[in-house]
N, C-alpha and C positions, 0 to 999 in steps of 0.2 A: 901315679901307679910308680911307686917306688920298688924295683923288684927286693926281694925277702932274701936275705944271706948269712942273715948272724942270728943270735938268741935273744939279742936284746930287746925288752920293750920300748920304742921311742916315743913316750907321751912327750912331744916339745914345747920351748916355750915357756913362758911365763905368765902364773895364774893373772887375772881380769877379775876382781870380783865382781858378779851381776848385781846391780842396783837398779831404783827407778827411771834412770836414765835409757837402760838398756831394755825395759818392757816391750817396746815396741818391735826392737828387732828380735826377740826372745818369741814375741809372739808369731810375728813372721817369715822365721827365717831360721830358729835355733830350738833346740831342745837339748844342748849339750854338757846332762850331767848339772853339777851346781857352778860351773868355775865355765869362763872361755878362755882359751892359751893364745896370747900373740905370737907369730912364728916368723922370724927372722931369714933372711939367707944363711945366715950362721947358724941356727939352728938346724935349718932346712938340710945345709949339706952334712951337718957334723952327726946328724940321726937320720938319713937317708941310709939304706945300707952298701952302699955303694958309690962311687963319685956323682955328681951331681955336676952339671954346668947350665947355669941360665943367666942372662942378661938382666941385670939389676942399675944398670947406667942408668936410667930413668928413675927410679927413685933413692936408690943408695940400698949400700948392703946391712944398715941397721935398721934401714925401714920396716916394722911389719908387714910382711906379703901373705899372711895366712892369718885364719882364726879359727882355732877347733884343736882337734887332735888328730893323729896318725901314730898306729902303733905299726911293730913290727914283731913277730914272733916266733920260732923254730919252735913247734910245737911236741914233735920228735924226727927222729933221722929221715929226712927227704921231705918234710912237711911243711911249709912255712904260710904264718896267716898275715894278712898283711889289711888293715883297716881304716878305713879315714871317714873323717864327717870335719870336714871344713868350710870357710867360705874363704873365697879370695877376696884379698885385699887391694891387688893390682894387677894391671894385665900381665902375664907370667908365661913365658914360654921355657921350660925347661927341658932337657937330655940326659939321659945315661946311658948306659950299655946292659943287656940281658944274659947274663949267664945262661946256657943251654946243657945238654939238653934239660927241655922238663916240658909238664906239660900244668896248662893253668885254668884255673875255672875262677871264670869272674862275675860278678853279681854288683850291680850298677844300681841304684835306687835311687841316686837323684843326681843328674848331671848333665852338663854341656860341653864340656871339656875336649878337645879336638883331639883325640888319642893316636899316634902313627907306630908304628913297630915294624922293622923293615924296611920303612917307607911305603906303608901300605896300612889305610885308615881302618882303625877297629868299630862296628858296627854297632858302636852303645849307648847312641845319644836317648837319654833318659829324660830329658825335658826338667822343670825346672818347680820346686811347690806344689801344690793340690794338686797340679797336672800331671804332674810325672808319672813317666809308664817303666817301672823297672823293668831290667832289660839284664839277660846271660848271656855270656860264652863260653865256649869251652875252645882253648888252641894251643895247639902242638909247635915248641920250639924245637928243631934237630939240632940246634947250634944259637951260641950267640946271636942277639940281633940290637938294631939300636931302637933305642926308644926317645918318643918323642911327645908331649903334652900340651897342649896350648890352651890358654885359658882367660874370660874375659874378666873382668873387674865384678864383684857382687855376684860372681857364679858359685851355688853353694854346691859340695861334690859329696856325694856318701858312695861307699864303695865298697865290696870285700872283693879280695885277690886270695887266693889259692894257689899256693905254688907247688908241686908234686914233681920229683927228683925222678931221673932215672934207679936212684937207689931206692925209693918207695916201689916206684912204681914194678920194678926187677924184682921186688919181696913178696908180690901177692903170688898167688899158687898157678894161677892165668893171665894173660894178659884181658884186663876189662876197659881197658883205655878203647873209647871207641875211634879214635882218629890216629893216622899215623901219616908222616908226610909233611917238611919245616914251612908254617906258616898257614897248615890246614886248621882250619875252625869250623865249630858248627853252633849254632844260637838254640836257646834253649830258654823255656818259657817260666820263670821262677813261680812256683803254686803258693795257694797264702801261706804253707806252713815254710816255706823254703824263707817267704819275706820276713818270717817270725822270728827266723834261726838267723837271718841277718842281723835284724835289729837285737838280737839278744849279744850278738860277738859285736855289735858297737856298745853297747851298752851292757857289761858281762855282769854276771851278778856276785856279789862280795866274796867269793870263798879265799880259803888260804892255803899253802902249801901246795899239794901234788894235786887236791880236788879243782883247782882254777884250769889247772893245765888238762885235765878229763874234762871237764865242762866244756873248753873250750872243743878239746879234740872230737868231743863226738858230735858236736855242732855241726863240725868242719866236715866230717867224714861223711852224715848225712845230705849235705849239700852237695858235696862231690858224687854220692850215688845217685842223688837227681839231675845232677846235671847230666852226666855218665849216661844214665837209661835214658833220658831224651835224646842225646845225644847219637848214640845207637839205634834207638826207634827209626832217625831221621838219617843214617845211613846206611837202614834196611831199607828206607821209600825210595832212595834220591842217591845217583852217584856222587863220590866222595867229591869234593870242592875244595878249593884253595883260596887265601884271602888276595886279594878280591879275584872274584867269580868272575871274570874277564878277562879277554885278550891283555896286554901291554898297553896297545894301542889304544883299544877300548876304555882302559882307567885312564889312561892318561889323557884323554878325550872328556871323562867324567870329572877329572880333576880339576881340566884349565874351567870349566864350565862352572863346576863349585865359586872355583874365584873370581867367575866373573859375575855370579850371580853377589856373593861378596861385597864386590867393591861397589855396589848399588847400580852402576851400569848396565844391567840388564832389567832395573824395574821396569822399565813403560814395554819391555819386548816382549812379542809375541814368543811360542813357543817355535812356531816356524821360523821367526826371526834368531833366535838361538839355534835352530838343528842348521842355518844356512854360515851362520858366523861359527858352529862347530864341524862343516864340511861334514853333516850327518843329518839321514832321513829322521822327523819325526819319533815315530818309533822306535826307532835304534836308541835315538839319544835318551827318549824317557826310560828305555828299558835299562840301558846302561847304567843311566845315573841312578837308578833304585836297585840296580845290582850293587853298585859302588858303595851308596850312603843312606840305603835301607827307606827313603824316601823317593814320593815323586818331587820334578823338578818345582810345580808351584807351592807344593806341601813347605820343600824347603827355603824358598823364594821367601814366603812368610815369615818363617822363622828368622830368617836372615836379616828381615829388615825391622821385626822387633831388636833382635839384639843388637843391631844399631842407636833404633829409640833410645835404650835401654843406657848403653855408651853416653848416645849426645845429654839423658838425664842426670848420669853421676859425675860424669868426664868436665862438662859445657855447662851444666845449669841450665839448659834450653827448659823451657815453657811445657807444659803436657801439651796445649794444642800445636806447640812445634815435634814435641814428639809422635806426635798422632801424624803428622805431615811427614816427616821422615818414615814412617813406617808404611806409610801410603792410603792413609783410612779415612775419606772424609768425616770419619762422626768419632769425638771425641769418647763420647760413650761409647762406640764399637771397641775401639782401642782400647780403653780401659779393661773392658771385659777379655777380650783377647790379651793384654799385658798381664793381668793379673794372673788370665791361667794358665801363661806359659809362665810366669818367675814365680808366682805366688804371693805376690802384692800388687797395689794397686798404686801405677804410675806417679802418684802424687808423694806417697810415702816413699818412691823408692827413691827419689829425686832428694827427700827429707834428710836423707844419708848421706849427702854430700862432707 
């Protein structure tokens, strides 16, 4: 998610014709029109709408870091559309500054990249492949904020971000935005219609001249209307919340536990042992972790083990049997089923893409 601040379309990279050698990749991971595009750090920085900081020391500035497309467009004064459909070819952390004030409507169709805004994690983990569960959020920024995105090699990211500035919101006859307050957030569940619109935005019809802008704007406004309606309904049924919905010390504890889970050092720990390590009781720890990351502790741990197994398959070339051990599955068949459900491809084919 690079913020939208100009009117140029950023369809970055160089064309890579699709041939027979990419058939498996297409079937399992991609449906990116008729061409794939390789995006290196130079293209990424050039096409993003603001300064982007990223560490390319491990693979070099000229090495492709993404494959796919992303675009940034200004549809009218104060309304910006950012579409992303990429696969990460390298593990990458990017940082940028988001301008404000604005309201962002986000819809992630697929992806597990960890996104932080203002030091807070955005609860939009949609998963990968056939098992992905699209997630939406409406986020309010009263001022500019820092942005950080951490992605793993092999992750696919399919996402729509609509940015509405104070200029556009102020042009409405009445305040329709359901949020107020810096970093206030409401999640929303996209309807089948919203998901169809998102696909149309990622793969728009070939229209010329002003018809193209009208086509995109009509669909953007429909998404905004659905997201705002759900957020407003949520606001009527529950008190306003900020991201995260925790005290600073509780959120810090949840982040420490997340880091422990990701490290692998908690793989054999019970919830009671984790709670003792975090100096908290089990119920409070579970509630705080779920409020911060939208998952139970052990749901997150299972996903973390699978991510570590995926890294070992791609980066170290381990066997599927060894990857199952890393993910702590005693049955290789059960591991393969869980891996395919999570990433959309079986581990053997995932490993073959080294």
